[in-house]
C-alpha positions, 0 to 999 in steps of 0.5 A, spaced: 467 508 490 471 509 496 472 504 502 475 506 509 477 502 515 474 506 521 476 504 528 476 496 525 470 497 521 469 497 514 466 504 512 464 507 505 466 514 505 460 519 503 459 526 504 460 528 511 464 522 513 463 515 513 457 510 513 458 503 517 458 498 512 455 492 517 450 497 520 447 500 513 447 493 510 444 490 516 449 485 517 450 483 510 457 485 509 462 487 514 464 489 519 471 486 518 474 488 511 477 481 510 470 479 510 468 485 505 474 483 500 472 476 500 465 477 497 467 483 493 462 482 487 456 482 491 459 488 496 460 492 490 453 491 487 450 493 494 455 499 495 453 502 489 446 502 490 447 505 497 451 510 494 446 512 489 440 512 494 437 506 491 437 502 498 433 505 504 438 506 509 437 510 515 444 510 519 447 516 521 454 518 518 460 518 522 464 524 522 470 520 524 477 523 524 484 521 520 487 519 526 481 513 527 483 510 520 486 503 520 490 500 514 485 499 509 487 492 508 489 490 515 491 482 514 492 481 507 494 474 505 499 475 501 503 482 499 507 481 493 512 487 491 515 489 485 522 492 485 525 496 479 519 498 476 519 505 474 524 507 468 527 513 472 528 508 478 532 503 474 537 508 472 538 511 479 540 505 481 545 504 475 541 497 473 538 495 466 531 495 465 528 488 468 526 483 462 520 480 467 518 483 474 523 483 480 518 480 485 519 480 493 514 479 499 513 484 505 510 480 511 503 482 513 505 483 520 509 490 517 502 493 515 500 499 519 495 505 520 495 510 515 498 515 520 502 514 526 509 513 529 514 509 525 520 506 529 527 506 526 530 499 528 536 501 524 540 508 522 539 506 515 531 506 514 529 509 507 522 511 504 519 508 497 512 511 495 508 505 492 501 505 489 498 499 492 493 494 488 488 490 492 485 484 489 478 483 489 476 476 486 480 470 486 485 470 480 489 464 476 492 465 470 488 471 468 489 474 461 492 481 461 486 485 458 481 482 463 486 484 469 483 490 472 476 486 473 480 482 478 482 489 482 478 491 488 481 498 488 487 502 489 491 505 495 497 508 498 503 505 501 510 506 503 515 500 502 519 502 508 526 499 508 532 498 513 537 498 507 542 495 512 538 489 513 536 488 506 543 487 504 545 483 509 548 476 506 552 479 501 550 475 495 543 473 498 540 480 500 534 479 505 529 483 501 523 481 505 526 481 512 529 488 511 522 491 509 518 487 514 519 490 521 513 492 524 510 499 521 514 498 515 507 498 511 502 503 512 496 502 507 490 507 506 487 512 508 482 509 503 481 504 498 479 507 491 475 503 486 479 504 479 473 507 475 474 513 480 480 515 475 479 517 468 486 513 467 488 508 472 494 507 469 497 514 470 496 516 477 501 521 481 505 519 487 509 523 491 514 522 498 515 528 502 520 528 508 519 534 513 515 538 507 521 537 502 519 533 496 524 527 495 520 523 490 515 525 485 512 521 479 506 518 475 505 510 474 505 512 467 512 511 468 511 503 470 515 498 466 510 493 467 503 496 468 498 494 473 494 489 468 501 486 466 503 485 474 496 482 475 497 477 469 504 475 470 503 474 478 497 470 477 500 465 472 505 463 478 501 464 484 493 464 486 491 471 488 486 472 493 481 477 495 485 482 500 492 480 497 496 486 496 501 488 490 506 493 491 507 496 484 514 499 485 517 506 487 520 511 483 527 515 483 528 519 489 530 514 494 535 515 500 539 510 498 540 513 491 542 520 494 550 522 494 551 521 500 545 516 502 540 520 506 536 515 511 530 517 516 532 519 523 529 521 529 524 527 528 523 526 521 516 527 518 514 522 512 508 524 508 506 519 502 501 522 497 497 519 491 493 522 487 485 521 488 487 517 494 490 521 499 496 521 504 499 517 509 503 520 515 509 517 519 513 521 525 519 517 525 522 515 532 528 512 535 527 505 538 528 504 545 533 498 543 536 498 536 536 492 532 543 488 533 544 481 529 550 480 533 547 481 540 541 477 538 545 471 535 550 471 540 
């Protein structure tokens, strides 16, 4: 099953376009995506019935367009991101493989539509393709072999990062702030349920900048798998429907290049994840650059 956010309304992806969830379910689910995730188990039963034509639905399909899609999780309660979770990326960074997941947060205000303009607040904005996990059931101390049952679906994400802001503070870097400028977390274009994949633990991911591939890998290279991450995190925090887990980025980030290569005005970033689709951001210089010294006085 594939779910989208079309003009702010939950929509099932069907042949020919999108089926409005609230209209098709006579108001039982939606239109807000958050309401759908909050009642995920019941929604899933209804949606499968609708897609298999077991329900009497006479609602026209909306052709929609890619530019009308918004973030498939518009207001996540929590965004938990995992650093150094690809073997090759850890080697690229010159760091040992972590013994436990290295976790930071991105603030929900960074969430953006799958297509749009990315304002570059500094001259050191980097790219990081991520497979994102969206939680569908409240998860607390979940066993690893049950973890997939708590996942609503998967989507594409870019963990844009202002490296200079991220590394402010020397020994105490500001990961969460450096990764949470407006627009730094596009999510979409659709949510795909795990059963759509032959192997949801082996999904191809890629970033292209101006058409040139800079990152290309597969989630089979994850150090900590999705079930491990869901289980581990749920033993520390309660995961709730609509929460997002960013599973890590592979090698090929700008910071790891010699010399480092960051995004500039006019760059076009395309994020591709197999079975999900693509994100597109056009990079633009801001009217006013971020300047901590001027702000702090």
